C-alpha positions as CSV (number, residue, x, y, z in Angstrom):
1,M,14.7,105.3,-125.0
2,K,14.6,101.9,-126.6
3,K,12.0,103.1,-129.1
4,I,14.1,106.1,-130.1
5,K,17.1,103.9,-130.6
6,E,15.1,101.5,-132.8
7,A,13.7,104.4,-134.8
8,V,17.2,105.8,-135.5
9,I,18.6,102.3,-136.5
10,N,15.7,101.7,-138.9
11,A,15.6,105.2,-140.3
12,D,16.6,106.0,-143.9
13,P,20.3,107.1,-144.2
14,C,19.2,110.4,-145.8
15,M,16.9,111.1,-142.8
16,K,19.8,110.3,-140.4
17,G,22.0,112.9,-142.2
18,L,19.2,115.5,-142.0
19,V,18.8,114.9,-138.3
20,V,22.6,115.3,-137.7
21,V,22.7,118.5,-139.8
22,M,19.7,119.9,-137.9
23,I,21.2,119.2,-134.5
24,A,24.5,120.8,-135.6
25,Y,22.7,123.9,-136.8
26,V,20.7,124.3,-133.6
27,G,24.0,123.9,-131.6
28,I,25.8,126.5,-133.7
29,V,22.9,129.0,-133.4
30,A,22.6,128.5,-129.6
31,T,26.3,128.9,-129.1
32,T,26.5,132.1,-131.2
33,L,23.6,133.7,-129.3
34,N,24.8,132.6,-125.9
35,T,28.3,134.0,-126.4
36,G,26.9,137.4,-127.6
37,A,28.9,137.2,-130.8
38,T,26.2,139.0,-132.7
39,N,26.6,142.1,-130.4
40,Q,30.4,142.4,-130.4
41,I,30.9,144.4,-133.6
42,D,32.4,147.8,-132.5
43,N,31.8,151.0,-134.5
44,Y,29.2,149.2,-136.7
45,V,27.2,151.6,-138.9
46,E,24.3,150.2,-140.9
47,T,24.5,150.5,-144.7
48,I,21.6,151.7,-146.7
49,D,20.7,151.8,-150.4
50,V,20.6,155.3,-151.9
51,K,19.2,156.1,-155.3
52,V,20.6,159.1,-157.2
53,Q,19.4,160.5,-160.5
54,D,21.1,163.3,-162.4
55,G,18.7,165.0,-164.8
56,E,17.7,162.7,-167.6
57,Q,20.3,160.1,-166.9
58,A,19.3,156.7,-165.5
59,Q,18.9,156.4,-161.8
60,K,21.9,154.8,-160.0
61,D,21.9,152.8,-156.8
62,Y,24.7,153.2,-154.2
63,L,25.3,151.3,-150.9
64,V,26.5,153.8,-148.3
65,R,26.9,154.1,-144.5
66,Q,24.0,155.6,-142.6
67,A,24.7,159.3,-142.2
68,A,23.3,162.8,-142.8
69,V,22.5,163.6,-146.4
70,S,25.4,166.0,-146.7
71,N,27.8,163.2,-145.5
72,V,26.3,160.7,-148.0
73,L,26.9,163.3,-150.8
74,D,30.5,163.8,-149.7
75,D,31.1,160.0,-149.6
76,L,29.7,159.7,-153.1
77,E,31.8,162.8,-154.2
78,I,28.6,164.5,-155.5
79,S,28.6,168.3,-155.6
80,L,25.3,170.2,-155.9
81,N,24.7,173.2,-158.1
82,P,22.3,176.0,-157.1
83,Q,19.6,174.6,-159.4
84,D,19.8,171.0,-158.0
85,L,17.0,169.7,-155.9
86,L,17.0,167.4,-153.0
87,N,14.0,165.5,-151.6
88,Q,15.6,165.7,-148.0
89,D,17.2,168.4,-145.9
90,L,21.0,168.2,-145.9
91,N,21.0,167.5,-142.1
92,Y,18.4,164.7,-142.4
93,V,19.9,161.4,-141.2
94,V,19.4,158.8,-143.9
95,N,18.5,155.5,-142.2
96,G,16.9,153.4,-144.8
């Protein structure tokens, strides 16, 4: 214990600050995981990145909630014409 105390006293102030920050970080992470705070979000639905291209126009990226293709199209207010093509079935659940 005496050697640790001497090492702390003789350490560079920058190093002391780094040790304090590291201890605080470990404490916060341990507290968060132990309380289950990461599992308490109710009705959470993962978001996914969807790419949409209309004909010759540039491809657009959208961030939408995970759902069936038909629901994603409804959320983006996209209507399909008979000649439009999809690379997935309308009931396929898009999950990233």
